[in-house]
C-alpha positions as CSV (number, residue, x, y, z in Angstrom):
1,M,-4.9,26.1,19.7
2,D,-2.0,24.0,20.9
3,Y,0.7,22.5,18.7
4,G,3.5,20.0,19.3
5,I,6.2,17.8,17.8
6,G,7.4,14.3,18.2
7,M,10.5,14.1,20.4
8,L,10.7,10.3,20.7
9,S,11.5,7.8,18.0
10,V,7.9,6.6,17.8
11,V,4.8,7.3,19.9
12,P,1.7,5.2,19.5
13,M,-1.5,7.1,18.5
14,R,-4.6,5.2,19.6
15,T,-8.3,5.1,18.7
16,E,-9.3,5.8,22.3
17,T,-8.0,7.3,25.6
18,S,-6.5,4.0,26.9
19,D,-3.2,2.2,26.7
20,K,-5.2,-0.9,25.8
21,A,-6.8,0.8,22.7
22,E,-5.9,0.0,19.1
23,I,-2.9,1.8,17.6
24,V,-4.0,3.5,14.4
25,T,-0.6,5.1,13.5
26,Q,2.5,6.4,15.1
27,L,3.9,9.9,15.7
28,T,7.6,9.8,14.6
29,F,10.4,12.0,15.7
30,G,10.4,15.5,14.2
31,E,6.8,15.3,13.1
32,C,4.5,18.2,14.0
33,Y,0.9,18.1,15.0
34,E,-2.1,20.0,16.2
35,V,-3.9,19.2,19.4
36,V,-7.6,19.0,18.6
37,A,-9.1,17.6,21.8
38,R,-8.2,16.8,25.4
39,E,-9.6,14.2,27.7
40,G,-8.0,13.6,31.1
41,N,-4.4,12.7,30.5
42,W,-4.9,12.2,26.8
43,L,-4.5,14.4,23.8
44,Q,-6.1,13.9,20.4
45,L,-3.6,14.9,17.7
46,Q,-4.0,15.7,14.0
47,L,-0.7,15.1,12.2
48,A,0.5,17.9,10.0
49,A,2.0,15.6,7.4
50,D,-1.1,13.5,6.6
51,D,-4.0,14.8,8.7
52,Y,-4.3,11.5,10.6
53,R,-5.9,11.6,14.0
54,G,-5.3,9.6,17.2
55,W,-4.8,9.9,21.0
56,I,-1.5,10.1,22.8
57,D,-0.5,10.2,26.5
58,V,0.1,13.8,27.5
59,K,3.5,12.7,28.9
60,Q,4.6,12.2,25.3
61,H,3.5,15.7,24.2
62,T,6.2,18.3,23.4
63,P,4.7,21.7,22.7
64,V,5.8,24.1,20.0
65,S,4.6,27.6,19.1
66,S,2.1,28.3,16.4
67,D,4.8,30.2,14.5
68,Y,7.1,27.1,14.5
69,Y,4.2,24.9,13.5
70,K,3.3,27.1,10.5
71,E,7.0,27.3,9.5
72,W,7.3,23.5,9.8
73,C,4.2,23.0,7.6
74,N,5.6,25.3,4.9
75,T,9.0,23.6,4.7
76,R,10.1,20.4,3.1
77,H,12.2,18.6,5.6
78,P,15.0,16.0,5.1
79,R,14.3,12.5,6.5
80,A,16.8,10.3,8.3
81,L,18.3,7.6,6.1
82,D,20.3,5.6,8.8
83,L,18.4,2.7,10.3
84,V,19.1,4.2,13.8
85,Q,21.0,7.4,14.6
86,M,21.3,9.8,17.5
87,V,19.9,13.4,17.7
88,S,21.7,15.1,20.6
89,N,22.7,18.2,22.5
90,A,24.5,18.8,25.7
91,D,21.6,17.5,27.8
92,V,20.0,14.6,25.8
93,R,20.5,11.8,23.3
94,I,17.5,10.7,21.3
95,P,17.5,7.6,19.1
96,V,15.8,8.2,15.8
97,G,15.0,5.7,13.0
98,I,15.0,5.8,9.2
99,G,12.2,8.0,7.9
100,C,12.0,10.3,10.9
101,Y,11.8,14.0,10.1
102,L,14.9,16.3,10.5
103,P,13.3,19.7,11.0
104,F,15.3,22.6,9.4
105,F,18.4,20.4,9.0
106,D,21.4,22.4,7.9
107,G,23.8,19.5,7.3
108,M,24.9,19.4,11.0
109,S,22.0,20.2,13.2
110,I,18.2,20.4,13.4
111,R,16.0,23.0,15.0
112,I,13.1,22.2,17.3
113,G,11.6,25.3,18.8
114,E,14.5,27.5,19.7
115,E,16.8,24.6,20.4
116,R,19.3,23.0,18.1
117,Y,20.3,19.4,18.2
118,Q,23.2,17.7,16.4
119,Y,22.6,15.0,13.8
120,T,25.5,13.3,12.2
121,G,23.8,10.6,10.2
122,R,22.7,10.4,6.6
123,A,19.7,12.5,5.4
124,S,17.5,12.6,2.3
125,N,17.4,15.5,-0.1
126,P,13.8,16.7,-0.1
127,S,14.3,18.8,-3.3
128,A,15.7,15.9,-5.4
129,T,13.6,13.9,-7.8
130,A,13.6,10.3,-6.9
131,T,14.1,7.4,-9.4
132,P,12.6,4.0,-9.2
133,A,16.0,2.6,-8.3
134,Q,16.2,5.0,-5.3
135,L,12.8,4.0,-4.2
136,I,13.8,0.3,-4.2
137,K,17.1,1.1,-2.4
138,V,15.2,2.8,0.4
139,A,12.6,0.0,0.5
140,N,15.3,-2.6,0.9
141,S,16.3,-1.0,4.2
142,F,13.0,-2.2,5.6
143,L,13.3,-5.9,4.6
144,K,12.5,-8.2,7.5
145,A,11.0,-5.4,9.5
146,P,8.2,-7.0,11.6
147,Y,4.6,-6.3,10.8
148,L,2.8,-4.1,13.3
149,W,-0.7,-2.7,12.8
150,G,-0.4,1.1,12.8
151,G,3.4,0.9,12.8
152,K,5.7,3.4,11.0
153,S,9.2,2.3,11.9
154,V,11.7,-0.3,10.9
155,F,11.0,-2.1,14.2
156,G,7.3,-2.4,13.4
157,I,5.4,-1.4,10.3
158,D,2.2,-2.1,8.4
159,C,1.7,-2.3,4.7
160,S,0.6,1.3,4.0
161,G,3.0,2.7,6.6
162,F,5.8,1.0,4.6
163,T,4.8,2.6,1.3
164,Q,4.1,5.9,2.9
165,L,7.5,6.0,4.6
166,V,9.4,4.8,1.5
167,F,7.7,7.4,-0.8
168,G,8.0,10.1,1.9
169,I,11.8,9.6,2.3
170,C,12.0,9.9,-1.5
171,G,10.1,13.2,-1.4
172,Y,6.5,12.2,-2.4
173,K,3.7,12.7,0.1
174,L,1.3,9.7,0.3
175,P,-1.7,9.5,2.6
176,R,-1.6,7.1,5.5
177,D,-3.9,4.2,4.5
178,A,-4.0,2.0,1.4
179,Y,-7.5,2.9,0.5
180,Q,-6.4,6.6,0.5
181,Q,-3.1,6.0,-1.3
182,V,-4.9,4.3,-4.3
183,S,-6.2,7.7,-5.4
184,H,-2.7,8.7,-6.3
185,G,-1.0,8.0,-9.6
186,E,-1.8,6.7,-13.1
187,E,-3.4,3.2,-13.6
188,V,-1.3,0.5,-15.1
189,H,-3.7,-1.8,-16.8
190,F,-1.7,-5.1,-16.9
191,V,0.7,-6.7,-14.5
192,T,3.1,-7.4,-17.4
193,Q,3.3,-3.6,-17.9
194,A,4.1,-2.9,-14.3
195,Q,7.5,-1.3,-13.6
196,S,9.8,-1.2,-10.6
197,G,8.5,1.4,-8.2
198,D,4.8,1.0,-9.0
199,L,2.3,0.5,-6.2
200,A,0.0,-2.6,-6.4
201,Y,-3.3,-2.6,-4.4
202,F,-5.3,-5.5,-3.1
203,S,-8.9,-5.9,-2.0
204,N,-10.9,-8.0,0.4
205,P,-14.0,-10.1,-0.7
206,E,-16.2,-7.0,-0.2
207,G,-14.0,-5.0,-2.7
208,R,-12.4,-2.7,-0.2
209,I,-8.7,-1.8,-0.7
210,T,-6.9,-3.4,2.3
211,H,-3.3,-3.9,1.2
212,V,-0.6,-2.3,-0.8
213,G,2.9,-3.2,-1.9
214,L,5.8,-1.9,-3.9
215,V,6.4,-3.6,-7.3
216,L,9.9,-4.9,-8.1
217,E,11.4,-6.1,-11.3
218,G,10.6,-9.6,-12.5
219,Q,7.0,-9.6,-11.3
220,Q,7.9,-9.5,-7.7
221,I,6.5,-7.3,-4.9
222,M,7.8,-6.0,-1.6
223,H,5.2,-5.6,1.1
224,A,4.5,-5.8,4.8
225,H,2.8,-9.1,5.6
226,G,4.1,-10.7,8.8
227,E,7.3,-8.9,7.9
228,V,8.5,-6.8,5.0
229,R,9.1,-9.5,2.5
230,I,9.4,-10.2,-1.3
231,D,6.8,-12.4,-3.0
232,T,5.6,-13.1,-6.5
233,L,3.0,-10.9,-8.2
234,D,0.8,-12.0,-11.0
235,H,-2.7,-11.1,-12.4
236,N,-4.4,-12.9,-9.6
237,G,-2.4,-11.3,-6.8
238,I,0.4,-12.1,-4.4
239,Y,1.6,-15.7,-4.3
240,N,3.4,-16.7,-1.1
241,A,5.9,-19.5,-2.0
242,D,6.5,-20.3,1.7
243,R,2.8,-21.0,2.3
244,K,2.2,-22.2,-1.2
245,R,-0.9,-20.1,-1.7
246,Y,-2.2,-16.7,-2.7
247,S,-2.3,-14.2,0.2
248,H,-3.9,-11.2,-1.5
249,N,-6.2,-10.5,-4.5
250,L,-5.0,-7.9,-6.9
251,R,-7.3,-5.0,-7.5
252,I,-5.2,-2.3,-9.3
253,I,-1.7,-1.1,-10.0
254,K,-0.8,2.6,-10.0
255,R,2.3,4.5,-11.1
256,I,3.4,7.6,-9.2
257,H,5.0,10.4,-11.2
258,F,7.4,12.5,-9.1
């Protein structure tokens, strides 16, 4: 079995073995994975963090040993807090964005395989218990980030990628998609009882969970819809004041306990 790690800021993971195929998610810097299939110049990955699968170009594959992969999986890694910062050694400088993993960070450097790379930016504390205020502070870093289906970076992100990244930076592991995330947490029965840091989920006409956002104070919500933006939340759903209509129908609100 082959294993690898993301060595670029973001790498598209696709539904099929083609550059024209849909992006289902992204492999971010410092994130380990298992290679589960090969087809020509393409590799199908399963991400260690959330078990998500997709295809990447073999040129964007960086192998690691099985021992390193197991060690990575058994360690809680800090995440980058700066919007963009450099990881570097004598030979290379790699731009990494907020939310990227910093494997085995010791305060000055990270370790990938047997190599060490310097990192001088801010990093999260994976052992700290996050507060709702810290969640919102991290989320605010993504405001105005453009929407991108399958995206997981400040330069392109989707609704569940946004909530997964924000909670991941704060030390809570959410699955990748909204319909998976909704299984986490305790139900909040009324919008008026919702608190800052809760997650609100929205369904399509067939009843499927298709959207998620982060509840703010004052019955507002931050979510990725065209961009990461703030709208009004009520018992019907999300009201978009710019377009003067409801954009999403509320299904359920959940509260995550760290």
